[in-house]
N, C-alpha and C positions, 0 to 999 in steps of 0.2 A: 510519583507517587503519593502518599497519604489521598487515596480516593481517586484521584483523576489523574492519568498521563497524558492523553490528549485527544480529543473529539475528534481533531482535525481540523482542515481550512474554514475558515472564517466565508460560511456560506454568502453572507452582505457582502463580501468582496466581490463577488461574480457578477453583483449588477454593475460596480465600476469597471471589470473589466467588459462587460458586455458595451457598456459606453465608449467604447473606443479609447479608454484610459491606459496606461501602461501599467500593467501589474506590478513592477516593483517600484511603483510612485505613491505617494508618500505613504511610511507607516505599511507598507505592504512588502514582505519578503516573498522571495519566489522558495517554494517548497524544495522544488528539485534543484537550487543552488545551496540550499542549506544540507541536503542528503547529501548531493558531490562534496561538499567541503568537510562534513562527516568521514566519510569513507575514505577521503585523500591526506584527512588527519594525519601527523604524525605521532600524536600520541592518541591511545587509545581513548575508546568511548562504548561504556556498557548502559544498557536502555534498564531504569528498575521499573516495571511496567507494573501498575495497581489501578483499578475501577477503566479508564477506556484507556484501547487506543485506536482510533478508529479513523482511515481516511488517509492524511498526513501527518498524523500522529503514528499511526504503524509505518507508514514510509519513513520516517525519521527514525524509529526505531529499527528499523531494518537496516538501514544504512549504518547503523553501530556494530561494533566487532562483536557484541554477545546482547543476547536478551536475555534478562531475570524476570518472573514474572510470580505474583500470586495467582492462588489456583483459579480463582474464582473473574481474573480479568478478562476483559473481551477485547477480542484481536477480533478488526477487520477491512475490507476496502469497500464502503457502500458506494461509491461513488454513483454508479450504474445507477441507483434510482433516481439521480438529479439530471440523469442524462449526458453525461460525462463519463471517462476514463480515469483512474488515477492518475495525477501530475507531476508525481514525483518520485519515480522508479518503481513504483508498485507493480506495473505490470514485466518488469523484468527482475524485480528480488526475489517477488512472492516465491514464483514458479520454483528458482534455486535454492530457494528454503524449503519448498514443500510439498514438491514435484508439480508437473504440468498439469495434471486434473485435478488437482485439489486446490490447483491457485486458480483455475478456470471456474472449480464452480463457486470457492470463494468471491468470486469478482460479479461473473454473471448471477449471483441469487441474493447481492449485496451482503449477506448474513454474515454477523459474526459468531467466531467461536471462542470459549470458553480457553483459560490458560490452560488446563489440563490436557485438553485434546491439541493445546500449540504447542505444547510440550511433549505430546508423542509424535506431531508432525515431524518435529524440529524447527520447529517456528521460533521458539523458545530456548534457551538453553539449559535453565534448572528452572525449578518451581517452591518457590519461600512462602514460608506464613511473611504478615504484614510488617510484622516490626524486627522482621531480619532483611527486609527486603534492600535499602540502601546500603547496608554493610554489607550484606555479598555482592550487589554490584561493583560496589569500591574495591574488595577484595578481589574479587576477578578481573579487573582492569589492572590490580597492580600487578598478578598473575602473569598476566599478556605480558606487561613490561619484564617480568624476570624472567619470561619465556618459559613459566610453566602450563602454560594453556595457550594453545594458536594462535595467530594474528588472521582472524580470518574478516573475508571481506565477501559480502553476500552476493556483487555483484559476479562477482567472477566465478562461485561454484560451479562446479558441473555433476558432482556427484546424486543430485535428484534430477536431473535431466537426461529424459530418454535419449534413445538413438533417435536420427533425425526422420528414418519413415515409423517408427511404433511414434514421434510425437506429431506428424501430420496427420496421422490417423484419429488419432487424439482431437488435433484441432480439427478437423473435418465432422465429425460426430460432435462436435458443441456447435457448431457452426450448424448445424443441419438442427438442435436442440434448440439454439437459440431466434433460428426462422419460424420453431414450430410454435414456440412461447410468445414472442413481439414480433410479425412479418413485415410490420410497420415501423418497425423501428432500427435506428442506422447505427447506433452507437454500440450495441451488444458486440456486431460485427466487426468494427470498429478495433475493441478490444481485444476481439480472439488475431484480426491480422496483426496488431502490435505486437503481440505475445510471439508470434508468428515471427517476424521480422526479426525481433532478437536471438531469437532460436537459428536463425538461418543465418543473418550478416551477423550476427555478437550483440554482445550486451548494450556497447558502447549506441553502435546502430540502431538498438531499440530504443535507447532513451533519445534520441533526438527523435525518431516518428514517433513516439509517447508525445513529446512537447508541441509537436505539428499537431496531431489531432487533436490533444487535449484543447488548444486554444482556439482549434476548428470548432470543435465541439461546445464550448462555453458559448460561443456567438449565436449555437444552431437554436431554432425556434422549439425545439423540445426541448432543451436545457430550461430555455426561458420559461415556456410551460411549467415544466415538472419545478421549479423553483417557486414557481408564483404559488404554485397545489400546498408547497413545502409549506412556505410561509401559513396558506391560506389556513391549513390546518394545524399548527401550531397557534395562530391566533384564536383559532376555534377551539383547541383545549385549554386557553387560560379562561373560558369564558365561566 
């Protein structure tokens, strides 16, 4: 809270991973481990979101049992603009919270949405002012403990997922659009494939596919080039 929830994974860590080092060594904790730990915990967790909740930050929030946000907070999964896919459960949890079509749009365009839209989509459970954010989140967690609110694990939600036939049509259209926008890029299609794996084989299988794909894409030339461009642009903006 107080201006920033989490801007996501430290992009500098990608360089370590690309050099072949284990991304759990030293000082680096995998987002997929954190999200699984949060969601499997015996005590409820409620994310209090203000400012940015991007990439791994949003993935952590989606692993919580509920999300409370300010109206102007920004939520998104921008990983594809760096040549990778979400690697902490984002490809599996986001479709189950906002529906397949909107999840695909958010991931494939890397565009963030404001808290107000996130609330209308079901990505967050309540909107409050900044001064009431933490107290509301704390009370929400207590209400879950007292069974006044449901204990929700977003990975296993099904009410926003279309039937298998409808889902495949949506995914087919997304593939066609992705190939038109960037015919030479592989990672948007990998993202769609991983999402489909989770719908067809179940979310746990989808998580394994996501992790495998993420590790492979981090080592790709596309990812290395896009990260180089990212840091070059950041350096230019400081001049």
